[in-house]
C-alpha positions in Angstrom: -24.9 -4.1 -4.3 -23.9 -2.8 -1.0 -27.2 -1.4 -0.2 -29.3 -4.1 1.5 -28.5 -4.3 5.7 -26.1 -7.2 4.4 -24.0 -5.9 1.7 -22.9 -2.9 3.3 -22.3 -5.4 6.2 -20.1 -7.5 3.6 -18.7 -4.0 2.0 -17.4 -3.0 5.8 -15.5 -6.4 6.9 -13.8 -5.4 3.5 -13.1 -1.6 4.4 -11.5 -3.3 7.9 -10.2 -6.0 6.8 -7.9 -3.3 4.2 -7.3 -0.9 7.3 -5.4 -4.3 8.6 -3.3 -5.1 6.0 -2.4 -2.0 4.9 -1.1 -1.6 8.6 0.7 -5.2 8.4 2.6 -4.5 4.3 1.4 -1.1 2.7 -0.8 0.1 0.6 1.4 -0.7 -2.6 2.4 -4.0 -1.2 -1.0 -5.2 -0.3 -3.1 -7.3 -2.8 -7.2 -7.9 -3.2 -7.0 -11.3 -2.5 -5.1 -10.4 0.9 -7.7 -8.0 1.5 -10.4 -10.6 0.0 -9.1 -13.6 2.9 -8.8 -11.2 6.0 -12.1 -10.1 5.7 -13.4 -13.6 5.7 -14.4 -14.0 1.2 -14.1 -14.8 -1.5 -11.7 -12.4 -4.2 -14.3 -12.6 -6.5 -17.3 -11.0 -3.5 -14.4 -7.8 -3.7 -15.2 -7.3 -7.1 -19.0 -6.9 -6.2 -18.1 -3.6 -4.2 -15.4 -2.4 -5.7 -13.5 -1.4 -9.4 -9.8 -2.4 -7.5 -8.2 -1.4 -4.8 -7.9 2.4 -5.5 -11.4 2.2 -5.3 -11.3 0.9 -2.0 -8.8 3.8 -0.7 -10.6 6.5 -2.3 -13.9 4.9 0.4 -10.9 5.6 3.4 -10.3 8.7 2.6 -14.5 9.5 2.4 -15.0 7.4 5.8 -11.4 9.5 7.6 -12.6 12.7 6.5 -16.2 11.9 8.0 -14.8 10.9 11.2 -12.6 13.8 11.4 -16.1 16.3 10.7 -18.3 13.9 12.9 -16.3 14.0 15.8 -15.5 17.8 15.7 -19.2 18.5 14.6 -20.3 19.7 18.6 -16.7 21.9 18.6 -17.8 25.1 17.5 -18.9 26.9 20.9 -18.2 27.8 24.3 -14.4 28.9 25.0 -12.5 29.1 21.6 -9.7 27.8 22.8 -11.4 24.6 23.8 -13.2 24.5 20.6 -9.7 24.2 18.6 -8.8 21.6 21.2 -11.1 19.7 20.7 -11.0 20.2 17.3 -6.7 19.1 17.4 -7.7 16.2 19.6 -10.5 14.5 17.0 -7.9 14.9 14.0 -5.0 14.1 15.3 -6.7 10.3 16.8 -8.9 9.8 13.6 -5.3 10.5 12.1 -3.6 8.0 14.7 -6.1 5.3 13.6 -5.4 5.9 9.7 -2.7 6.1 9.7 -1.4 3.3 7.2 -4.8 4.7 5.2 -2.9 7.8 5.3 0.0 6.5 4.0 -1.1 5.1 1.4 -3.4 8.5 0.5 0.1 10.1 0.4 1.7 7.2 -2.0 -1.0 7.2 -4.4 -1.2 11.2 -4.5 2.3 11.6 -6.5 1.4 9.0 -8.9 -2.3 8.9 -9.8 -3.1 12.7 -10.7 -7.1 11.6 -10.9 -6.4 10.5 -7.4 -4.6 13.4 -6.2 -7.5 15.9 -7.1 -10.5 13.5 -5.5 -8.2 14.0 -1.9 -7.9 17.3 -2.7 -12.0 17.6 -3.4 -12.1 15.5 0.3 -9.8 17.3 2.2 -11.5 20.9 0.8 -13.9 19.9 3.8 -12.4 20.1 6.2 -10.8 24.0 5.1 -14.2 24.5 5.0 -14.5 24.0 9.0 -11.7 25.5 9.7 -13.5 28.9 7.4 -16.7 28.2 9.8 -14.1 28.9 12.9 -12.4 31.8 11.4 -16.2 33.6 11.1 -16.8 33.0 14.4 -14.0 34.8 15.2 -14.6 37.6 13.2 -18.3 37.9 14.8 -16.0 37.4 18.4 -14.0 40.8 16.7 -11.0 38.8 16.1 -9.2 37.8 12.8 -9.6 41.6 11.2 -8.0 41.1 7.8 -7.4 37.4 7.5 -7.9 36.2 3.8 -9.7 32.9 5.4 -9.4 30.7 2.6 -5.2 31.2 2.7 -5.3 31.3 6.8 -7.9 27.5 6.5 -5.9 26.0 3.8 -2.0 27.0 6.1 -3.8 25.4 9.0 -4.9 22.4 7.2 -1.5 22.2 5.9 0.2 22.6 9.3 -1.6 20.2 11.0 -1.6 17.9 7.7 2.4 17.9 7.7 2.7 17.8 11.0 0.6 14.6 11.4 2.3 12.6 8.9 5.8 13.6 10.4 5.4 12.7 13.6 3.0 9.4 13.2 3.4 8.2 9.8 7.2 9.2 9.8 8.5 8.8 13.2 9.4 11.8 13.6 11.9 14.5 13.2 15.4 13.1 12.9 17.3 13.6 16.2 14.8 14.7 18.3 13.1 12.2 21.0 9.3 11.8 21.2 6.1 13.8 22.4 3.3 12.6 23.3 -0.5 13.6 22.3 -1.2 16.5 24.8 2.1 17.8 23.8 1.2 17.5 20.4 -2.5 18.1 20.5 -1.7 21.1 23.2 1.2 22.8 20.1 -0.9 22.7 17.5 -4.3 24.3 19.6 -1.9 27.0 20.4 -0.5 27.9 17.2 -3.7 27.9 15.7 -5.3 29.6 18.8 -3.0 32.3 19.0 -2.8 33.0 15.0 -6.3 33.9 15.0 -7.1 35.0 18.5 -4.3 36.6 19.9 -4.4 39.2 21.5 -3.1 41.9 24.4 -4.7 43.2 26.9 -3.8 46.9 25.5 -4.8 45.6 21.9 -8.1 43.8 22.7 -11.2 44.6 21.4 -13.2 46.8 23.0 -17.0 47.2 24.0 -17.8 50.5 25.0 -15.2 50.9 26.6 -14.5 47.5 28.3 -12.8 44.1 27.6 -14.7 41.6 26.3 -15.3 38.3 28.0 -13.7 36.7 24.8 -10.8 39.0 24.5 -9.8 38.4 28.6 -10.1 34.9 27.8 -7.4 35.4 24.5 -4.9 36.7 26.7 -5.2 34.7 29.5 -5.2 31.8 26.8 -1.8 33.9 25.1 -0.2 34.2 28.1 0.1 30.4 28.3 3.6 28.8 27.3 3.6 26.7 24.6 4.0 23.0 25.2 7.4 21.4 25.2 9.0 18.7 25.6 11.4 17.9 28.3 
């Protein structure tokens, strides 16, 4: 029913309302009547667009992945480190916007095998995006011997877990808060150094000369990891 402009507007109202209600009450405590009231619509209208609260959460999960990939689509050009940092920035900031949704995704994935499979299918789109970056690094003379699927999964898992720890779970017990720039810089450097790290002695060469990519890699690798004081 959401194919018309009016239908799309109503569906968006339910999605935006769900974000607010999940933020206030959490996914499991939120009721369809709460979401409908926050959207300014009737509960009956809700069922014109969704079978249940879970199907709405699935739409939010797709929106999250679409926003990450949409915002990051221009990052695969120019300096490799800046590309990676831009992707991390997009993921971190989008995750912040969707924290209540991500908590709901995690909770439901623990209790519903079908939904867990659905989320894995969505998540693999992000893994493929990392793989495209690995292939670019390989074309530039880096990433030899890396299993691209294992590496991409490891990077996505690291970022997911880090975002969950610091954005959804209030950080590590006994540690002070970290600001956004420190978080983004740290994730970006771990990813970059794992993929592009070299030294001037071992940098790939062409006709006996160090490549520009290798020179940039060596300079970035010499930069200390960001940390809190």
